[in-house]
C-alpha positions as CSV (number, residue, x, y, z in Angstrom):
1,M,-15.2,47.9,-12.6
2,S,-15.0,46.0,-15.9
3,A,-16.8,42.7,-16.4
4,F,-13.5,40.8,-16.3
5,E,-12.5,42.5,-13.1
6,G,-15.8,41.6,-11.6
7,I,-15.3,37.9,-12.4
8,Q,-11.8,38.0,-11.0
9,A,-13.0,39.6,-7.8
10,Q,-15.8,37.0,-7.4
11,R,-13.3,34.2,-7.9
12,A,-11.0,35.7,-5.3
13,R,-13.7,35.9,-2.6
14,P,-13.6,32.3,-1.4
15,Q,-9.8,32.4,-1.2
16,K,-10.0,35.6,0.8
17,R,-12.5,34.2,3.2
18,L,-10.4,31.1,3.7
19,L,-7.2,33.0,4.2
20,G,-8.8,35.6,6.4
21,D,-7.0,38.7,7.7
22,N,-4.5,36.7,9.8
23,G,-3.6,33.9,7.3
24,M,-5.2,30.6,6.5
25,D,-7.3,28.9,9.2
26,W,-5.2,25.8,9.4
27,D,-7.3,24.3,12.1
28,K,-10.5,24.3,10.0
29,L,-8.6,23.1,6.9
30,R,-7.0,20.2,9.0
31,V,-10.4,19.2,10.2
32,F,-11.9,19.4,6.7
33,H,-9.0,17.2,5.4
34,A,-9.6,14.6,8.1
35,V,-13.4,14.6,7.5
36,A,-13.0,14.2,3.8
37,E,-10.6,11.2,4.2
38,A,-12.8,9.6,7.0
39,G,-16.1,10.2,5.4
40,S,-17.8,11.0,8.7
41,F,-17.6,13.5,11.5
42,T,-17.4,10.8,14.1
43,H,-14.4,9.0,12.5
44,A,-12.6,12.2,11.9
45,G,-13.2,13.2,15.5
46,E,-11.6,10.0,16.7
47,A,-8.6,10.6,14.5
48,L,-8.3,14.2,15.7
49,N,-9.2,13.5,19.3
50,L,-12.2,15.9,19.0
51,S,-15.9,15.5,19.7
52,Q,-18.3,14.9,16.8
53,S,-20.0,18.2,17.6
54,A,-16.7,20.1,17.6
55,V,-15.8,18.7,14.2
56,S,-19.3,19.5,12.8
57,R,-19.0,23.1,14.1
58,Q,-15.6,23.5,12.4
59,I,-16.9,22.3,9.1
60,S,-20.0,24.5,9.3
61,A,-17.8,27.5,10.1
62,L,-15.6,26.7,7.1
63,E,-18.6,26.3,4.8
64,E,-20.0,29.6,6.1
65,S,-16.7,31.5,5.5
66,L,-16.5,30.1,1.9
67,A,-20.3,30.6,1.3
68,V,-20.4,27.1,-0.4
69,P,-21.4,23.7,0.9
70,L,-18.5,21.2,1.1
71,F,-20.4,18.1,1.9
72,H,-23.7,16.4,1.0
73,R,-25.1,15.1,4.3
74,H,-26.6,11.6,4.0
75,A,-27.7,9.1,6.6
76,R,-24.9,6.7,5.5
77,G,-22.2,9.4,5.7
78,L,-20.8,12.4,3.9
79,I,-20.1,12.9,0.2
80,L,-18.0,15.8,-1.1
81,T,-19.6,18.4,-3.2
82,E,-17.9,19.6,-6.4
83,Q,-16.4,22.6,-4.4
84,G,-15.5,20.1,-1.6
85,E,-13.7,17.9,-4.1
86,L,-11.7,20.9,-5.4
87,L,-10.7,21.9,-1.9
88,F,-9.9,18.4,-0.8
89,R,-7.5,17.8,-3.8
90,T,-5.7,21.0,-2.9
91,A,-5.6,20.3,0.9
92,R,-4.4,16.8,0.3
93,E,-1.5,18.1,-1.8
94,V,-0.7,20.8,0.8
95,F,-0.6,18.3,3.7
96,A,1.4,15.8,1.7
97,K,4.0,18.5,1.0
98,L,4.0,19.6,4.6
99,S,4.6,16.0,5.7
100,M,7.5,15.7,3.4
101,V,9.0,19.0,4.5
102,E,8.5,18.1,8.1
103,G,10.4,14.8,7.6
104,M,13.3,16.6,5.8
105,I,13.5,19.3,8.5
106,T,13.5,16.8,11.4
107,E,16.3,14.6,9.9
108,S,19.4,14.9,12.0
109,K,22.8,15.4,10.4
110,D,24.2,12.5,12.5
111,R,21.2,10.1,12.7
112,P,18.2,9.7,10.4
113,K,15.0,10.6,12.1
114,G,11.3,11.4,11.3
115,P,8.4,9.6,9.7
116,L,8.9,6.8,7.1
117,K,5.7,5.4,5.5
118,I,6.4,2.2,3.6
119,T,3.9,0.4,1.3
120,T,4.2,-3.0,-0.3
121,T,2.1,-6.0,-1.3
122,V,0.1,-8.0,1.3
123,A,2.3,-11.1,0.8
124,F,5.7,-9.4,1.1
125,G,4.7,-7.1,3.8
126,S,3.0,-9.7,6.0
127,T,5.4,-12.5,5.7
128,W,8.8,-11.1,5.0
129,L,9.1,-7.4,5.8
130,T,7.3,-6.9,9.1
131,P,9.3,-9.5,11.0
132,R,12.5,-7.5,10.1
133,I,11.2,-4.1,11.1
134,R,12.3,-4.6,14.7
135,E,15.9,-4.9,13.7
136,F,15.6,-1.8,11.5
137,L,14.1,0.2,14.4
138,D,16.8,-1.1,16.8
139,L,19.3,0.4,14.4
140,Y,17.4,3.6,13.8
141,P,15.1,4.3,16.8
142,E,14.4,7.9,15.8
143,I,12.7,6.8,12.5
144,E,8.9,6.5,12.9
145,V,7.9,3.6,10.7
146,S,4.4,2.9,9.4
147,V,3.7,0.1,6.9
148,V,0.7,-0.1,4.5
149,V,0.2,-3.6,2.9
150,D,-2.0,-3.3,-0.2
151,D,-2.0,-5.2,-3.5
152,T,-3.0,-1.9,-5.2
153,E,-0.3,0.7,-5.8
154,L,-0.4,3.8,-3.6
155,D,0.4,7.0,-5.3
156,L,3.9,8.0,-4.1
157,S,3.8,11.3,-6.0
158,M,0.8,12.3,-3.9
159,R,2.7,11.2,-0.8
160,E,0.3,8.3,0.1
161,A,3.6,6.7,1.1
162,D,7.2,7.7,1.1
163,V,8.7,4.5,-0.3
164,A,7.3,1.3,-2.0
165,I,8.5,-2.2,-2.5
166,R,6.8,-3.3,-5.7
167,M,6.7,-6.6,-7.6
168,S,6.9,-4.8,-11.0
169,P,8.7,-1.8,-12.3
170,P,7.0,1.6,-11.6
171,R,5.1,3.2,-14.5
172,Q,5.4,6.7,-13.2
173,P,8.3,8.6,-14.8
174,D,9.0,10.8,-11.7
175,L,9.9,7.9,-9.4
176,I,13.4,6.5,-8.6
177,Q,13.6,2.7,-8.7
178,R,16.3,0.3,-7.5
179,H,16.0,-3.3,-8.5
180,L,16.2,-5.4,-5.3
181,V,16.1,-9.0,-6.3
182,S,14.6,-11.6,-8.7
183,I,12.6,-13.9,-6.4
184,K,12.0,-17.5,-7.4
185,V,8.5,-19.0,-7.3
186,H,7.8,-22.6,-6.4
187,V,5.0,-25.0,-5.4
188,Y,4.3,-25.9,-1.8
189,A,1.9,-28.0,0.3
190,A,1.6,-29.0,3.9
191,P,2.9,-32.5,5.1
192,E,-0.7,-33.3,6.0
193,Y,-1.9,-32.8,2.4
194,I,1.0,-34.9,1.0
195,K,0.2,-37.7,3.4
196,K,-3.5,-37.7,2.4
197,Y,-3.3,-37.1,-1.4
198,G,0.2,-38.1,-2.3
199,M,3.2,-36.3,-3.9
200,P,2.8,-35.4,-7.6
201,Q,5.7,-36.7,-9.6
202,K,5.3,-34.6,-12.7
203,P,3.4,-31.4,-13.6
204,E,0.7,-33.4,-15.4
205,D,-0.1,-35.0,-12.1
206,L,-1.5,-31.7,-10.9
207,D,-4.7,-32.5,-12.8
208,K,-5.6,-34.9,-9.9
209,H,-4.7,-32.4,-7.1
210,R,-6.4,-29.7,-5.2
211,I,-5.0,-26.3,-6.3
212,I,-5.5,-23.0,-4.5
213,V,-5.1,-19.7,-6.5
214,Y,-5.6,-16.0,-6.3
215,G,-9.3,-15.0,-6.8
216,V,-10.1,-14.3,-10.4
217,D,-12.6,-11.6,-9.5
218,A,-9.8,-9.5,-7.9
219,R,-6.8,-7.8,-9.3
220,P,-3.8,-10.0,-8.4
221,P,-0.4,-8.5,-7.4
222,R,1.0,-9.8,-10.7
223,Q,-0.6,-11.0,-13.9
224,E,1.2,-14.4,-13.8
225,T,0.1,-15.2,-10.2
226,N,-2.1,-18.1,-11.2
227,W,0.3,-19.9,-13.6
228,L,-0.1,-23.2,-11.6
229,L,-3.5,-23.7,-13.3
230,E,-1.7,-24.2,-16.6
231,A,1.6,-25.9,-15.6
232,G,1.7,-29.3,-17.3
233,A,-1.9,-29.0,-18.5
234,K,-2.9,-30.2,-22.0
235,P,-3.6,-27.5,-24.5
236,G,-7.2,-26.2,-24.1
237,Q,-7.6,-28.0,-20.7
238,E,-8.7,-25.9,-17.8
239,R,-8.0,-26.9,-14.3
240,K,-10.6,-25.9,-11.7
241,P,-9.1,-24.7,-8.4
242,I,-10.4,-26.1,-5.1
243,L,-10.4,-22.5,-3.7
244,T,-9.8,-18.9,-4.9
245,V,-9.1,-16.1,-2.5
246,N,-7.9,-12.6,-3.1
247,N,-5.2,-12.5,-0.4
248,I,-1.8,-14.3,-0.5
249,Y,-1.6,-14.7,3.2
250,A,-5.1,-16.3,3.3
251,I,-3.9,-18.7,0.6
252,L,-0.9,-19.5,2.8
253,R,-3.2,-20.3,5.8
254,A,-5.3,-22.5,3.6
255,V,-2.2,-24.5,2.4
256,R,-1.0,-24.8,6.0
257,S,-4.4,-26.3,6.9
258,G,-3.8,-29.1,4.4
259,L,-6.5,-28.0,2.0
260,G,-4.4,-28.0,-1.2
261,I,-1.3,-27.0,-3.2
262,A,-0.3,-23.4,-4.1
263,A,2.5,-21.5,-5.7
264,F,4.4,-19.0,-3.5
265,S,7.3,-16.7,-4.0
266,D,10.2,-18.0,-2.0
267,F,10.0,-15.0,0.4
268,V,6.8,-16.6,1.7
269,A,8.1,-20.1,2.0
270,V,11.4,-19.0,3.6
271,E,9.3,-18.0,6.7
272,E,7.3,-21.2,6.7
273,S,9.5,-24.1,7.6
274,D,6.6,-26.6,7.9
275,L,5.8,-26.4,4.2
276,V,7.0,-29.0,1.7
277,R,8.2,-28.1,-1.8
278,V,6.2,-29.9,-4.4
279,L,7.8,-30.7,-7.9
280,P,11.1,-29.1,-7.0
281,E,12.1,-28.8,-10.7
282,L,8.9,-26.8,-11.4
283,S,9.1,-23.0,-11.0
284,G,6.9,-20.1,-12.1
285,P,7.8,-16.7,-13.5
286,P,10.2,-14.9,-11.1
287,V,9.0,-12.0,-9.1
288,E,11.1,-8.8,-9.8
289,A,11.1,-6.7,-6.7
290,Y,11.9,-3.0,-6.8
291,F,12.6,-0.3,-4.2
292,V,10.8,2.9,-5.3
293,Y,10.6,6.5,-4.0
294,P,9.9,10.0,-5.4
295,E,12.6,12.1,-7.0
296,E,12.1,14.8,-4.4
297,L,13.2,12.4,-1.6
298,R,16.4,11.5,-3.3
299,N,18.6,13.0,-0.5
300,S,16.6,11.7,2.4
301,K,18.7,9.9,5.0
302,R,15.7,7.8,6.2
303,I,15.2,6.4,2.7
304,A,18.9,5.8,2.2
305,V,19.4,3.8,5.3
306,F,16.2,1.8,4.8
307,R,17.2,1.0,1.2
308,D,20.6,-0.2,2.4
309,F,19.0,-2.3,5.2
310,L,16.7,-3.9,2.6
311,L,19.5,-4.8,0.3
312,R,21.4,-6.4,3.2
313,K,18.4,-8.4,4.5
314,V,17.5,-9.6,1.0
315,A,21.0,-10.9,0.5
316,E,21.0,-12.6,3.8
317,S,17.6,-14.3,3.0
318,R,19.0,-15.6,-0.3
319,L,15.8,-14.8,-2.1
320,G,17.4,-14.5,-5.5
């Protein structure tokens, strides 16, 4: 055997052990994937409906078959080794592809069916989207919907979600995008606040008012989120907010309590009939909403019907 053949044979051994004589041990790989995502045997066991000891045995058996450690064990949890990271990246991609194929296979010719994982921002998901999911499921009861609200963008190409509703155009070239609507942004307060502090008559009056903004130590959903701090302010003047918080829904709750004034996209305000629009002529940079999904799901019926449902509900809400 040549030196090159020896190296190739050595590299092939872990793969051979993992595949075994009867094909890949999917059970052990599934357990490994769950442990790597959860960061602990206990949490992975809860997700898989297995005992902690059963999960631990499966991982130990997998490590033994590969002859490499996959995790560093620490009192505070598990950390993937270099070999574990390599296997996790591959397993994650494999299970993502399997999930996509499963959804495509289970789709009926007559009715869309199967899993549909949707991700969007905290504000849009919490205030506008989720109240409308019931109607969508009434129309398509065989679609299994899950919603992830997160102001950071999940990776659709890695199937962290099937579709996204984003407040900026996608940067990845392999994603299909459909512009949904340009959403207006206005300033709102609670009647209690207006009664106590008065109604500002012009943008300059905001200097004397209590303004609530998105936390500066967190990444806002859009760069222009805190434009209210500068609206009507003199050049070089810096307004200090009464409160910063890194969650739009929390800002909404603070405004409803009468704490201060804040700027919201109209999709937030349309669900809050008890808010008062302040300085009606003043508006911020519009929010451009996009419906986004991977190229490989172009022919999915689940995505097509959800897209059409969104377009109809956006038009009914008069967000643009």
